[in-house]
C-alpha positions as semicolon CSV with decimal commas, in nm:
position;residue;x (nm);y (nm);z (nm)
1;M;-2,729;-2,008;-0,691
2;T;-2,419;-1,811;-0,644
3;P;-2,287;-1,732;-0,278
4;D;-2,305;-1,438;-0,076
5;N;-2,008;-1,231;-0,171
6;R;-2,080;-0,943;0,058
7;L;-1,787;-0,800;0,297
8;L;-1,907;-0,829;0,639
9;P;-1,847;-0,546;0,926
10;D;-1,542;-0,581;1,112
11;T;-1,347;-0,861;0,912
12;L;-1,147;-0,624;0,655
13;A;-0,886;-0,538;0,896
14;A;-0,849;-0,906;1,011
15;Q;-0,807;-1,018;0,681
16;S;-0,531;-0,808;0,613
17;A;-0,352;-0,908;0,932
18;A;-0,373;-1,275;0,862
19;L;-0,178;-1,246;0,476
20;P;0,082;-1,454;0,467
21;P;0,390;-1,292;0,601
22;A;0,607;-1,250;0,285
23;W;0,372;-0,962;0,207
24;A;0,395;-0,788;0,555
25;P;0,731;-0,589;0,451
26;A;0,519;-0,420;0,183
27;L;0,239;-0,322;0,397
28;R;0,441;-0,165;0,696
29;E;0,570;0,081;0,461
30;P;0,459;0,399;0,690
31;A;0,247;0,531;0,379
32;V;0,106;0,218;0,280
33;S;-0,005;0,151;0,648
34;E;-0,142;0,463;0,694
35;A;-0,347;0,422;0,344
36;L;-0,439;0,070;0,455
37;Q;-0,598;0,204;0,785
38;R;-0,729;0,454;0,616
39;V;-0,931;0,246;0,354
40;I;-1,030;0,022;0,651
41;A;-1,179;0,295;0,820
42;H;-1,381;0,431;0,521
43;V;-1,496;0,052;0,434
44;E;-1,625;-0,003;0,802
45;A;-1,770;0,356;0,788
46;R;-1,949;0,281;0,488
47;L;-2,096;-0,074;0,588
48;A;-2,215;0,103;0,958
49;A;-2,433;0,323;0,721
50;G;-2,580;0,022;0,561
51;A;-2,393;0,014;0,228
52;V;-2,335;-0,347;0,043
53;V;-1,965;-0,408;-0,007
54;Y;-1,792;-0,676;-0,207
55;P;-1,608;-0,880;-0,198
56;A;-1,660;-1,067;0,115
57;T;-1,255;-1,144;0,087
58;P;-1,086;-0,863;-0,091
59;F;-0,721;-0,980;-0,055
60;R;-0,815;-1,348;-0,173
61;A;-0,547;-1,276;-0,445
62;L;-0,273;-1,269;-0,196
63;D;-0,389;-1,561;0,024
64;S;-0,204;-1,856;-0,145
65;L;0,084;-1,698;-0,305
66;S;0,377;-1,524;-0,176
67;P;0,568;-1,268;-0,399
68;A;0,805;-1,576;-0,495
69;Q;0,565;-1,804;-0,583
70;V;0,419;-1,560;-0,865
71;R;0,477;-1,617;-1,200
72;V;0,247;-1,398;-1,372
73;V;0,073;-1,065;-1,316
74;I;-0,251;-0,969;-1,442
75;L;-0,365;-0,640;-1,325
76;G;-0,766;-0,548;-1,311
77;Q;-0,918;-0,242;-1,174
78;D;-1,220;-0,267;-0,982
79;P;-1,441;-0,572;-0,829
80;Y;-1,725;-0,656;-1,002
81;H;-2,028;-0,460;-0,837
82;G;-2,320;-0,718;-0,855
83;P;-2,451;-0,976;-0,621
84;G;-2,277;-1,282;-0,614
85;Q;-1,975;-1,194;-0,894
86;A;-1,654;-1,043;-0,716
87;Q;-1,457;-1,338;-0,533
88;G;-1,160;-1,125;-0,470
89;L;-0,981;-1,225;-0,778
90;A;-0,942;-0,987;-1,110
91;F;-1,186;-1,090;-1,391
92;S;-1,283;-1,404;-1,228
93;V;-1,627;-1,493;-1,072
94;P;-1,806;-1,790;-0,930
95;D;-1,887;-2,097;-1,216
96;G;-2,229;-1,993;-1,176
97;C;-2,223;-1,649;-1,282
98;K;-2,285;-1,560;-1,627
99;C;-1,948;-1,476;-1,780
100;P;-1,855;-1,120;-1,796
101;P;-1,766;-0,969;-2,145
102;S;-1,402;-0,912;-2,049
103;L;-1,361;-1,240;-1,950
104;R;-1,557;-1,391;-2,228
105;N;-1,294;-1,215;-2,441
106;M;-0,994;-1,371;-2,256
107;F;-1,134;-1,690;-2,351
108;K;-1,175;-1,611;-2,680
109;E;-0,812;-1,497;-2,720
110;I;-0,667;-1,814;-2,519
111;G;-0,898;-2,022;-2,768
112;R;-0,713;-1,890;-3,052
113;D;-0,414;-2,163;-2,933
114;H;-0,596;-2,368;-2,695
115;P;-0,897;-2,551;-2,778
116;L;-1,181;-2,496;-2,509
117;T;-1,406;-2,799;-2,495
118;G;-1,626;-2,849;-2,241
119;Q;-1,860;-2,638;-2,066
120;P;-1,662;-2,303;-1,927
121;G;-1,582;-2,264;-1,543
122;H;-1,552;-1,883;-1,497
123;D;-1,340;-1,901;-1,147
124;L;-1,003;-1,853;-1,241
125;S;-0,905;-2,022;-0,866
126;S;-0,683;-2,275;-1,093
127;W;-0,511;-2,022;-1,242
128;V;-0,400;-1,859;-0,916
129;E;-0,281;-2,224;-0,841
130;Q;-0,029;-2,188;-1,125
131;G;0,128;-1,883;-0,988
132;V;-0,090;-1,600;-1,160
133;L;-0,142;-1,299;-0,981
134;L;-0,483;-1,185;-1,018
135;L;-0,492;-0,830;-0,861
136;N;-0,741;-0,540;-0,880
137;T;-0,587;-0,216;-0,805
138;S;-0,901;-0,108;-0,589
139;L;-1,013;-0,414;-0,399
140;T;-1,346;-0,330;-0,235
141;V;-1,664;-0,150;-0,431
142;E;-2,017;-0,085;-0,347
143;D;-2,301;-0,232;-0,483
144;G;-2,408;-0,105;-0,821
145;Q;-2,146;0,160;-0,801
146;A;-1,839;0,077;-1,012
147;G;-1,528;0,263;-0,902
148;S;-1,706;0,357;-0,571
149;H;-1,388;0,290;-0,341
150;A;-1,128;0,397;-0,576
151;K;-0,878;0,703;-0,466
152;R;-0,973;0,616;-0,100
153;G;-0,614;0,447;-0,057
154;W;-0,646;0,113;-0,190
155;E;-0,394;0,229;-0,483
156;T;-0,121;0,292;-0,281
157;V;-0,158;-0,043;-0,124
158;T;-0,194;-0,225;-0,432
159;D;0,102;-0,034;-0,582
160;A;0,304;-0,142;-0,303
161;L;0,214;-0,498;-0,337
162;F;0,303;-0,473;-0,735
163;R;0,645;-0,336;-0,651
164;C;0,686;-0,616;-0,394
165;V;0,622;-0,860;-0,659
166;A;0,851;-0,651;-0,902
167;A;1,135;-0,691;-0,660
168;D;1,127;-1,036;-0,603
169;P;1,442;-1,188;-0,759
170;A;1,279;-1,459;-0,992
171;P;1,159;-1,249;-1,302
172;K;0,752;-1,254;-1,377
173;A;0,547;-1,193;-1,664
174;F;0,328;-0,871;-1,633
175;L;0,025;-0,836;-1,846
176;L;-0,066;-0,475;-1,870
177;W;-0,423;-0,446;-2,056
178;G;-0,565;-0,091;-2,088
179;A;-0,409;0,247;-1,967
180;H;-0,514;0,220;-1,587
181;A;-0,299;-0,112;-1,583
182;Q;-0,016;0,028;-1,805
183;A;0,069;0,323;-1,588
184;K;0,175;0,067;-1,339
185;A;0,480;-0,004;-1,554
186;A;0,617;0,331;-1,399
187;L;0,662;0,131;-1,079
188;L;0,907;-0,138;-1,254
189;A;1,291;-0,090;-1,221
190;A;1,426;0,073;-1,538
191;D;1,656;-0,282;-1,507
192;H;1,385;-0,495;-1,455
193;P;1,433;-0,887;-1,549
194;H;1,030;-0,907;-1,631
195;L;0,867;-0,973;-1,949
196;V;0,582;-0,699;-1,997
197;L;0,346;-0,718;-2,249
198;C;0,055;-0,422;-2,299
199;A;-0,236;-0,450;-2,514
200;N;-0,598;-0,292;-2,507
201;H;-0,816;-0,375;-2,219
202;P;-1,009;-0,703;-2,301
203;S;-1,392;-0,538;-2,229
204;P;-1,575;-0,508;-2,555
205;L;-1,509;-0,164;-2,590
206;S;-1,152;-0,153;-2,654
207;A;-1,062;-0,521;-2,728
208;S;-1,087;-0,509;-3,134
209;R;-0,949;-0,154;-3,125
210;P;-0,621;0,004;-3,202
211;P;-0,344;0,088;-3,084
212;V;-0,304;-0,296;-2,991
213;P;-0,628;-0,471;-2,973
214;F;-0,644;-0,720;-2,703
215;L;-0,781;-0,984;-2,967
216;G;-0,499;-1,114;-3,144
217;C;-0,220;-1,012;-2,919
218;G;-0,126;-1,356;-2,842
219;H;-0,015;-1,262;-2,467
220;F;-0,080;-1,611;-2,354
221;T;0,085;-1,778;-2,590
222;Q;0,370;-1,550;-2,533
223;V;0,375;-1,585;-2,168
224;N;0,421;-1,956;-2,203
225;A;0,677;-1,951;-2,450
226;W;0,849;-1,743;-2,206
227;L;0,798;-1,972;-1,932
228;Q;0,924;-2,254;-2,097
229;S;1,238;-2,066;-2,243
230;R;1,342;-2,060;-1,870
231;G;1,261;-2,416;-1,769
232;Q;0,918;-2,372;-1,602
233;T;0,600;-2,526;-1,676
234;P;0,339;-2,337;-1,867
235;I;-0,005;-2,200;-1,764
236;D;-0,271;-2,397;-1,827
237;W;-0,496;-2,146;-1,919
238;T;-0,790;-2,360;-2,030
239;S;-0,763;-2,544;-1,642
240;S;-1,108;-2,366;-1,579
241;F;-1,271;-2,540;-1,842
242;K;-1,179;-2,864;-1,668
243;K;-1,389;-2,807;-1,347
244;I;-1,766;-2,889;-1,536
245;P;-1,787;-3,228;-1,730
246;Q;-1,715;-3,210;-2,068
247;Q;-2,025;-3,162;-2,307
248;G;-1,909;-3,038;-2,630
249;E;-1,720;-2,743;-2,777
250;F;-1,777;-2,396;-2,585
251;A;-1,915;-2,139;-2,841
252;L;-1,724;-1,856;-2,847
């Protein structure tokens, strides 16, 4: 059984206030603070009207990482809008959930260079523990309504968080998949020191299409080569598979 992932009333403001202090300067910018208050008011109004909103922890991607701890940024667009799916991390779902198509293609791409054995774990928390920021550009969504909280203020907030990470002195790897994520490259300074890799979105609708198919892009391997060139430990992209006892090969 998957956990209840509904956001409860009167919790969103408290969660934002409890974020690690390193995120506070970005959220205190006047336009960002106003946008955050606006989107919190909208979400609370929808909850009061009886809407079911996901996830229970919209800021989870930020809870255990400061900007300085981020080594890789992967941008998503919208939380999953089904019961038990969204958990506050882009592309990630609890292990008990069926693997979403985009995540399945991500595992296929990882599997090109890294053997995937055992039963797959779909919870990507182990990536976060290694410094991977899994950030959606909208942090809440209503049940069954993709994009329902887009253009309500979240984009202003998450753009500020993106800039905050990019402004940290330590270079990061930014994986920008699809036009929506690639538009965020404009938020990077012209002389930025980061690794920026672009490809189509991993959705089955675009993963194999030009101009840069996601399947075959080699991003996961390129990131690790770049990290190692800087004397850093590579990301164990197969770490989610190790949460479930090995039972043979994972059929991709």
